[in-house]
N, C-alpha and C positions, 0 to 999 in steps of 0.2 A: 258181269254184265252191266251193273250200275256204273262202273268206272268208264266203260266204253261209251255209254250214253252220255256221260258228263264231258268226255273228251270231244265227242261230236257236237254237243251243245255249245261248248266253249269255242270250238272252231268256227261254227256258224255265227256266233256272236261277234267274233273278231272280224269276220268278213263284213258283217253289217255295220260294225263300228268304222271299219276302213271306208266303206261306201259313204257313210254319213260325213266323215272327215273330208273325203275327196270332194263332195258336193259343197261343203262349206268353204274349203280352200278355193275351189273353182269359182264360186260366187264372189269371193272377196278379191281375187287376183286377176280378174278379167278386165284389162284396161279399156276405158271408154274412149272411143276414137270414132271419127267420122268415116274411117275407111272400113271396108268390109273385106275379110279374107275369105276367098272361095276356093273349095277343093273340087275339081272337076273329074268325074269318073266316066270316061267314054264307054258306052255300051254298043257293041256292034250287032250286026243282023241277028243271027240265031245263037246268041252267046248263052251257052248252057249254064255258066256260073254267074249269071247277072245278079241273082239274088245274093249269093255269097259275096260278091264284090261290093254291093251296096251296103250290106249289113256289116261287112268288115270295115268299110269306110266310116259307118256310123259309130261303131265301137271305138275306132281310133279317135274320133271327134270327142266322144264321151269321156275318154281317158286322157286326153292331152291337156286338159286343164286350161291355163291362161294362153297357151300357144295354139289352141284349137281353132280351126277355121270357123267362120260365122255360118257359112252355108256350104252344103254339099250338093253339087248339081250332077244329076245323072244325065249325061249328054246323049241324046238320041242320034246314034251314027247309023241311020237306016235300019232301025230295029224292025222285026217282024211284029205283027199284032200280039201274039202271045207274050213276047218278051216285053213289049210296051205295057201290057196290062199288068204283068208281074212287077215291073219297075214302078208303075204307078201305085200299086198296092204297098210296096216297100217304102216308097217316098211318103205315103200317108201315115206310116207308123212313126216317123220322125219329123218334128216341127222345123227342123233346120234343113231338111232335104227336099229337093224338088226335081221334077223331070222337065228337061228343056231341050228344044231342037237346035240344030246349028244356027239357023236363021234367028231364032229368039236370042241366043247367046250372042250372036254378032250384033244384034240390035242393042242389047244391054251394054256391050263393050263400047259401042259407038256413042252411047249416051254419057259415058264417063268424062267428066270435066277434070283435066289434069292441071 
């Protein structure tokens, strides 16, 4: 029983060490630039898997390291109220994620100076 406990402890210690290393590497290798990379996740009307889609996008951003997008936009494609509330809650869990309507996104795109 002691050996099994030690194996489990070592396993979780390695996971923690990998997580710390990933954070350090991500911090050092993110290039500074005046450009912003944005991932857009369109969410439709009564989309049942909206939370899954947004959390999956967030996890991809967290694991992509230096190639990760700077922002994730949950694009409101005529969502119903319950889906909009759910997306708003999920976006509040991640500092790089926001909920945006088509009109707001269009306005942001038009402001870009190329």
